[in-house]
N, C-alpha and C positions, 0 to 999 in steps of 0.2 A: 504493500500500500504506500510505501515511502515515495513521495513525489506524485502520487496519483491525484488527479483533480476530480472533485465531485462538485458539480455545479461550478461556483466560483471559489471553492475552497480547495487548498492544496495541503495534503497531509505531509508533514516532515518528521524527521527522526524524534525531535523533542517537543513538537507542537504542531501548529498549523498556520498557514498564511491565507489571507483573503484580501479582497478589495472592499473598502468601506464605501458606503453610499456616495460620499463626496469624491470618490475616485482615488483616495489615498490608499496605497498598499500598506498592509499591517500584518504583523506576526504576533502570535500569542503562545506562550509556553503551556504545555499540557498540565503541568502541576498547577500553574496559576489558574487555568480554566477549571480544573476539577475542584480546586479549593474554593473558587468563587462562583460556583453554580448558585443561582438564586435560591435553590432549596437548601443551601448551606447555612442559611440565616433564619432564625426563629421569626415567625410572622408577627408576633406580639412585641418581643423585646428587641428585635433586630440585631441580636447578638449572634455570633457564629456558633452553630451547633455541630457542624461537620468538623472532624479533627483529622487533618492530613497526616498527623503523626501515627495514627492508628489505621491508616489505609493499608490494605493488605498487599497491594502491588503498585508498581510504577504506573501512574495514569497514562493510558494510551487511547486516543480516539480510534474506534473501529470504523466509523464513518462520520462525515460532517457535511452539512449542506446549509444553504441560505433558504429560509422559509419566511417570505414576507419581510418584516423588519427585525428578524431575529436569526441568530446562528444556532443551529440545532446540532448537538454532538451526541452520538451513541458511543458509550464507553466500552472498551474491550474488557472481557473477563468479568463484567458485572452487569446486572440488570438495571442500568441507570441511564436516563436520557436527560441532557441539560439543554436548556433554552436560554440564550443570552440576548437581550435587546442590543441591537447594533449601536444604539445611542450610548449605552453603557460601555460597550467595548471601545468606542471612539474616545471616551474620556481617558482611557489608560493606554491607548495604542502608542503614544509617544514617550512613555516612561517619565512623564512630568508629574509633579505632585498634583493630586486632585484639587480642582479649584476650591478655594476657601472663601466664603462670603465675608468672613471676619478679617481677611487679609486686605484691608483697605489701604490705599496709598497714603503715606504720612504727608501731612502738610506742615512744613517747618514754619516757625514764627519767630518774631523778634520783639524788641522793646516796646513797639507801638501796638502790641496785640491786645492790651487790656480792654479797649472798647468793643473789640470783636469777639471776646471770649463768649462761647456758647453759655447762655443762662437758661436754666429750666426751673420751673416752679415746683416746689415740693408737693403741694396738693395735686397738681396735674400729673406728676410722676406716678402718684399712687393710683390714679384713675385712668390714665391714657397710655396705651401701648405705643402710640405714635410718639408721645413725648419721651418715653423710655428709649425708644429706638433713636431719636434725635440725640439724646444724652449719650447713649452708648457710642454712637458714631463719632461724636465729638471726642470722646476719650480714646477711641481707636485711631482717629485721624490726627488730632492735635495734641492728645495726651492730657487735656485739661478742660474743666468746665466748672461753673458755679451753680449750685442749687440755691435758689432764693426762697423766701417765705418759710424758712425752717421753724418748727416749733421750738420753744425754749425748754427742751427736755432731753434726757438721755435716750428715751424711747425714739425720739425723732431721728437721731443719728442712726440708731440700730435699724429702724425701718428703711431708711434711705440706703444704707450700705447693703442690706439684704436684698434690695431690688436687683443688684448685679453680682451677688456672691454671698458666700458664707463668711461670717466674721473670722478673720485669720489672726490669731494671737501672735505677738512677738514675745521675746523674753521680757518685755516690759508689761505684758499682760494683754488681755483682749481689748482694752481701751487705755488711753493715756490722757492725762490732763495737763495741758500746756498753760501754766501760770507760775507765779513766783512761789517756790517751795522754801520752807525754812531750812531744810537740809537737802539741797538738790542733788540728784544722782545723774543729772544730764544738764548740759548748758541750756537746753530749751526751757528748763524749769527755773531759770534766772531771768533778770531783766537785761542781761548783757546782749550785745549783738551776736547773732548766730550766723556763722559763715555759710556760704553756699554749699549745699550737700544733698545727697540722697539718703534716705533713712536706712538704718540698721544693716549696713554692709557686712557687719561681723556675723550675720547669719548666712549659712551656706546658700539658702534661697531666700533672699530678701523679699518681703511682701511686695505685691505688684501694684495694687491700687491703694492710694492713701486718701483719707477723708479728714478734713480739719473743719469742725463745726464751730463757728464763732458764736459764743454765748454772751460775751460782753467785751466791749472795747472802747474805753473812754480815756485811755492814757495818752500822754504826750509822747510822740515818737512811735517806735515799734512798727514801722512800715513793713509790709510783706514784700519780699523779693522773690521773683520767680523768673526762670528762663527755660528755654527749650534746649536741653542738652544735646539733642540730635542736631540741631542747627549749628551749635558751637563746634561739635565734633566734625561735621561735614566741612565747615570752614577751615578747621585745622588740617583736614585732608588736603585742601588746596594750598594752604600757607606753608605747611611743613609735612610732606608725605612721610618722611622717616619718623618724625615724632608720632604721627598718627599710627604708623605700623607698630611702633613700640608699645603704645597704649592699648592697641588692639590685641597684641600677642602676649604681653607680659602680665603675669599674675602678681599682685602685691597683697600683703597681709593687712587685715583689719581685726580689731579686737574691741571688746567691751566687757568690763566687770560690773555686775549689777546683782545685788541681793544674793550673793553666794554663787553666782553663775559666771564662768569665764568663757565668753563666746569668742570664737576665732573662725575666720574664713579667709580664703584667698579669692580675689576678684580681679577681672580685667577692667580697666577704667572705661574703655569704649567697647560696647557690645555691637556685633554685626549680625544681621539676619542672614538667611541662607543665600540671598542674592548679593551679599556684600554691602548692603546699605546699612547705615547706622540705625540701630533699633533702640539704643539707649546708652546710658552712662551709669557708672557707679563711682561716687566720689564723696569723701568725708574726711576732712583734715582732723576733726576731733576724735574719730574712731580709727584713724590710720595707725597701724602698729609700726614698730621700727622696721624699715625695709631691710629684709635679710637676703637681698640679692648679692651676687658677687660684686665686690667694689668696682671692678673694671666695667661691669655692666651698668652700674649706677652712673659712671661717667657720661653715658648716653641717655640713661633713663631719666635721671633727675631733670636735666634741661627740658626734656619733652613734657614731663609731669608739670613742671613749673609754668611752662608756656601755656599749657591747657588751663591750669588754675588761674593764671592771670587773665586769660580770655573770659573766664567766668565772671570777671569783675567789669567787663567792658560795657559801656552805655549802649552799645549796639544791640546787646542781648537782654539786658536787665529790665524786667517789667516791675515797676514800683507802684504799689497801691496800698490801701488800707481796707482790710476785710472788715465788714460791718456785722454787727449782731444780726441774727436771722439768716446769715449766709453760710454756706458750707462749700469750701473749695475742694474739688475732687480731682486727683491727678495720678498719672502713671509714675510710680516711684522708681521705675527703671529708665525713665526718660527725662522727667521734669526735675530740675535742680532748684532747690528753694532755700531761703534764708530769712533773716529778720534784722532790721535795724534795732539798736538799743532803745530802751524806753525808760521813762521815769515811773518806778513802781509805786510811788506815793502820789502820782497825779491822777489816779483813777483806777479802774478795774480792767484787767485784760485776761480773758479766759477762753481758751479753745479746747474742745474735746476731740480727740482723734481716735481713729481705728483704721484697720486695713481689711481689704479682701484681695483676691488673687486675680491676675490677668486671664488665666485660663478659664475661669468661670465667667468673666465678662464676655470673652469671645464665644464660649459655649451658649450662653443665654442669648447673645446677639444672633448666633446662627439659628437657634430655635425660634427666635422672634421673626426672622425673615423667612423661615420655613424652607431652608435648603439643606437637607440631610443626604445621607448616602443613597437612600432609596426614593428620593423625590425628584 
């Protein structure tokens, strides 16, 4: 049967080839075809129920043909016939990742972005799928959004966060309160300036989405500082390609001691996606450990690191504003770099309550909302 043509299908040693409806020639491996027969998936849960590991023999088509809009395969040595929609086969013919509706193109932004930040109303988020979709798209595309009309309650933050994920505790706990503490364990819990940073890089997998719910803000000073780390990193790629390469490839240590916990992790300052574009950054001077790289390597690494750190201070990128009570700023902790100007602790009250969820759940809920799954 090797090389025998049945209709427009040619059987080969390890699979079969055919011409797709658009005229594109395509080849499919026999293991892949048997493993992905539509009957391999549970009709209710959509989980795979066929186990190729327990299949008795090497899958081989006995015959194959095109029947209307489907490829039909009769399998040798077993009483099983598979029917594959040609549209489904076309998705996988090129060996490219399956299209992901949550993989939206990033839109980089700069210091003038504050008036254009996506703003969504808390009551509308609770009631409107369209409003939730608009919010999620802003987080996926720009990495930042502001929720307005927030209730002055702990429950308000929880309900907001749970719209796009499960509360994801860090070693600081499920929630954290940003205000002046008598015995602070973090610089955020003082009235001092807070340098530009991403949160908790000392965790192996730092939380993905951060929420800061402003409950009160009547102090003098304390401006919020935010920038798009992806925009800065992409500019570094143009300014200094070698510095960019070093920050993409070299892991540096971060640590934090807190309530009897010694947290340590190694991170790359610049994160790339599978296409080589900047997907985010990880940076925090106050949680940076002593760099334990070879000293000759540091001859090159430190100038690159400092160049990037100085870029994070440039007016071109820094968005300065004051978060108001009833607002909650939500942002991608692996992309958006934030900080705070110093403020006078005796001039009023400043209180932000924070929590995290993860990016994977955001993407998963967005995919569910737009209704594009494997079988749709």
